[in-house]
N, C-alpha and C positions, 0 to 999 in steps of 0.2 A: 482282374484287371481287365476292364472293357476300353475298346478301341474308338477311339475319336470315332466323329461322324466330317465324314469326308464328304466335300461336293467337286468332280472332275478331280481324285489326287489330293487338294487341297483342303485342310481342315477348316469348318467350320469356324471353332473357336480352339485357341491353343491351349495348349495344357496347363490349369492352374502353374503361376510362378514364372512359366514363360510372358515376354511379353508380346504382344501382337502383334503382326504386321503393319503396318502403313502401307493403307493402300491408297489409290486417290477414285473418289465418288465423280467428282466434278469440279470442271474447272467452268466461270463465266466471268463476262464484261456487263455493265449494266447496258438496259437496254438500248440498241443503237438510234432508237426517235429522236434521242435528244440533240443529233442529227443530221433533222428533219431542215432546219433552217436553215446549214449552212450548205446542204446540198440545193436547198433554193437558190439562194445567195450567189452558187455555183454558174450554175446555169441561169439565171440572171444575167450574170455578167460577161459571161460566154454570149449569151444572145447578142448583147448591148455592143459587145467589143466590133463582133461580126458586122453587125449592124455598122456602127460610124465609122469603123478601121476602111481608109479609103475614103471616105463621104467629107472629111472636115477639111477647110478650106485651106490648112498648111500641111506638108508635108513634114512637118519633126512634132504637130501633134500628134498624128499615128505615132508617135515616142511613146509620146505623153498618157494617150488614152494606153497606148499598152501596158506603162508604168503605173498606171491609174489601179487596171485588174493584174495585175500581179499582186499587187500589195492587198488590193481587196480582196485575191483568194488567199493571199497569206494570212493575213488577220484573220475573216472572219470563216476557212477552211480546213485552211490545215490547221492551225495551234488546237482549233476544240479537235479535230478529229485525234490526234496527237495523247492531248487531254484527255481523251475519251479510251484511245488505245493503252493507254501507259496505267490503268485500272485494272484490275481483276483481283476474282477471288476464287479460292482452291479451297476444295473441303474435301476430307482426307476424313480415316476412321478413327484418328486420333483426335482434329484438328480442324478449325476455321481460319485459313488464314486470309488476310487482305495483302495487297499489293496495289500500291499506289508511285509517281514517281519515275521521270523520266533519265534524266543522270544520274541522281541521287534516289532510290527507293526506299520506302518507310512500309516496313511491315509489320500488322500487327494479327495477334495470334489468341484464338482463346479456346482452350479444351474441352473437348464433350465431357472427359472424366471428373473432372473439378465441376459441371453443370452452370446452365445459365439459363435465364429464360429468353421468353422468344414475342417479341410482338412486333405483330405486323400490321403496317397503315399503308392503304390503300387510296387513296383520291378517287376520283372520278373520270381523271382522262388513267388512271392503271387503270381499274379497273375494263376501260376498252382495251387498253393492249395487253391484259394478262400480266402487267408486275405490278411488283409490289419494293418498301420500303421498311427491310426485317432491321432491327433492334436487335443484336446481341449482352447481355451482362448479364455480368457473376457478382454483383454487389463490390466486388474487390475493385474490380480496375472501372477504366471509363468503359464506357460502350462502346460495341460496333457496331459502325452504323452501314447496314450495304443498302444503297439508295438503288433505285427504278433495277429491282430485279428479275431475270425473265422468267414465267413460270413460277411464279411467288410461292403457290399454295404448294406447287411440287417440288422446292427447295424448304420452306418448311417442316411440311412433311420430312422429310430427308431428316431433318437439320434434328429433329422432335426423334426418330427412331435409335440416331448416331449415340446421343446423349444417353438416352437408356440402355442400350447396347454395351458402354462408356460405363456407366454406375455399375451393371449386375457385372457387367467384367471387375474392377476395381472390386466390388464389391464381395467377388467371391475367393479373388487374390485374397482382400484378408482376410479368411476365414477359412482358407485355404494354407495361408502360410504360420498357425501355430498347432497345423496337426502331423506338421513331416515330422518322422525321428531326429533328436540330436538337435531339436528346436527349445526358444526357452520359454 
């Protein structure tokens, strides 16, 4: 009987018939360039508020200025940041998991072992920033769309490698299933 190949005491591939341990490969959010306009609004609001505060004719107008600045920051800065922060993607050795939502979370998964096609689309600005949109489709479920993925080529190569490894393990387990003593 051959010994399993190990790396740092951990086997590279599990023995046939045993489930592979699920390991985290990557966890990421969409590129933060989406928050550019929010940052610009925040800087302009603070600059305008600092300039106008105390220079308005009536004292109560300063409070109106602060209320308007607070509302603008809430709508144009805080809400877009919370929406951006509430969406994340996790890639493990078994599946791709897309999370979104603040209060009620929505989760979508695609298994590597079932296989799926990977489509990458990169517009001119996305190429400039090194991002892209990845669409995963297995032909059965609705496609999983990951927008503005940072380092899109690295993520694409990682997903392709994981599909290949998952299918190799599934094929190996299917082949070894009939070779065990006592199986039909």
